[in-house]
C-alpha positions as CSV (number, residue, x, y, z in Angstrom):
1,M,16.4,6.7,-3.4
2,V,16.5,3.5,-5.3
3,I,13.7,2.3,-7.5
4,S,13.4,-1.3,-8.8
5,V,12.0,-1.8,-12.2
6,Q,10.5,-4.9,-13.8
7,R,10.1,-4.9,-17.5
8,K,8.3,-7.4,-19.7
9,N,8.7,-8.0,-23.4
10,L,5.2,-7.7,-24.8
11,F,6.4,-8.0,-28.4
12,R,6.5,-11.2,-30.5
13,H,10.2,-10.9,-31.1
14,T,13.3,-10.7,-28.9
15,I,14.2,-7.2,-27.8
16,D,17.5,-5.5,-26.8
17,C,17.3,-4.8,-23.1
18,R,20.9,-3.6,-22.7
19,H,21.7,-1.3,-19.8
20,D,23.8,1.8,-19.8
21,V,24.7,2.1,-16.1
22,R,26.6,5.1,-14.9
23,N,26.8,6.2,-11.3
24,A,24.2,3.5,-10.4
25,V,21.6,4.9,-12.9
26,D,20.6,3.1,-16.0
27,R,21.0,5.9,-18.6
28,A,19.3,3.9,-21.3
29,Y,16.2,5.4,-19.8
30,R,14.9,9.0,-19.5
31,Y,13.6,9.6,-16.0
32,E,10.6,11.9,-15.5
33,I,9.8,12.9,-11.9
34,W,7.1,15.3,-10.8
35,D,6.6,16.7,-7.4
36,A,3.2,16.8,-5.6
37,T,2.2,20.0,-7.4
38,G,2.8,18.4,-10.8
39,R,6.0,20.3,-11.5
40,L,8.5,18.3,-13.5
41,L,11.9,18.2,-11.7
42,S,15.1,19.1,-13.4
43,E,18.2,17.0,-13.0
44,K,20.7,18.1,-10.5
45,T,23.3,20.5,-11.9
46,R,26.9,19.5,-11.5
47,K,29.8,21.9,-12.0
48,H,31.9,19.3,-13.9
49,P,29.5,16.6,-15.2
50,E,32.4,15.0,-17.1
51,I,34.2,14.2,-13.8
52,G,33.2,11.2,-11.7
53,E,31.0,9.3,-14.1
54,E,31.5,5.6,-13.4
55,F,30.7,3.5,-16.4
56,N,29.8,-0.2,-15.7
57,P,29.8,-2.1,-19.0
58,Q,26.9,-4.4,-19.2
59,P,26.8,-7.6,-21.2
60,T,24.4,-7.9,-24.1
61,C,20.9,-8.4,-22.9
62,L,18.2,-10.0,-25.0
63,L,14.7,-10.3,-23.7
64,K,12.6,-13.0,-25.3
65,P,8.8,-12.6,-25.9
66,A,6.8,-12.7,-22.6
67,A,10.1,-12.8,-20.6
68,T,10.8,-10.3,-17.7
69,D,13.8,-8.9,-16.1
70,M,14.6,-6.6,-13.2
71,F,17.0,-3.7,-12.6
72,S,17.5,-0.9,-10.1
73,S,18.4,2.8,-10.5
74,V,19.5,5.2,-7.8
75,I,17.3,8.1,-9.0
76,S,18.5,10.4,-6.1
77,T,21.9,10.5,-8.0
78,L,20.1,12.6,-10.7
79,Y,17.3,14.4,-8.8
80,D,17.1,16.2,-5.5
81,L,14.5,14.1,-3.6
82,T,15.3,15.4,-0.1
83,L,12.1,17.4,0.5
84,P,9.4,15.3,2.1
85,G,6.3,14.7,0.0
86,E,5.0,12.6,-2.9
87,Y,6.8,12.2,-6.2
88,T,5.5,10.6,-9.3
89,V,8.1,8.7,-11.3
90,Q,8.0,7.4,-14.9
91,L,10.8,5.9,-17.1
92,C,10.9,6.1,-20.9
93,R,13.2,4.4,-23.4
94,P,13.4,4.5,-27.2
95,A,11.3,1.7,-28.8
96,S,14.2,0.8,-31.0
97,N,17.9,1.2,-30.7
98,K,18.1,1.1,-34.5
99,N,15.4,3.5,-35.5
100,A,15.3,6.9,-33.7
101,K,11.9,7.7,-35.2
102,S,10.3,4.6,-33.6
103,G,9.0,6.6,-30.6
104,M,9.3,6.0,-26.9
105,I,8.0,3.2,-24.6
106,C,7.1,4.5,-21.1
107,S,6.5,2.7,-17.9
108,N,3.5,3.0,-15.7
109,K,3.7,6.0,-13.3
110,I,4.4,5.2,-9.7
111,V,4.0,7.4,-6.7
112,V,6.7,7.4,-4.0
113,T,6.6,9.2,-0.7
114,V,9.6,10.7,1.0
115,T,9.2,11.1,4.7
116,P,11.3,13.3,7.0
């Protein structure tokens, strides 16, 4: 399953919008996915997580105030979304790459439906 994300810089200063793409997933984000019962899904377990990670270096990305950009992530790479039903998805990213204590910025939650 692929999700497309549009982000907008709501700050008055330029922000770093660099991507960390590995296996078609932007790892700069933390993905939170809940099933229809509200249970938070865990990432798929891989026997050898160090094998098979494809890293795609991304150029520096700077997003000016009020500007937007788009990216996509293949979330089914990380999560088992094969069961039919509704899933709620939210992405979060550190507010600052320079200050770990600056908190997280999270997206709106979206609901996606998987049909058989």
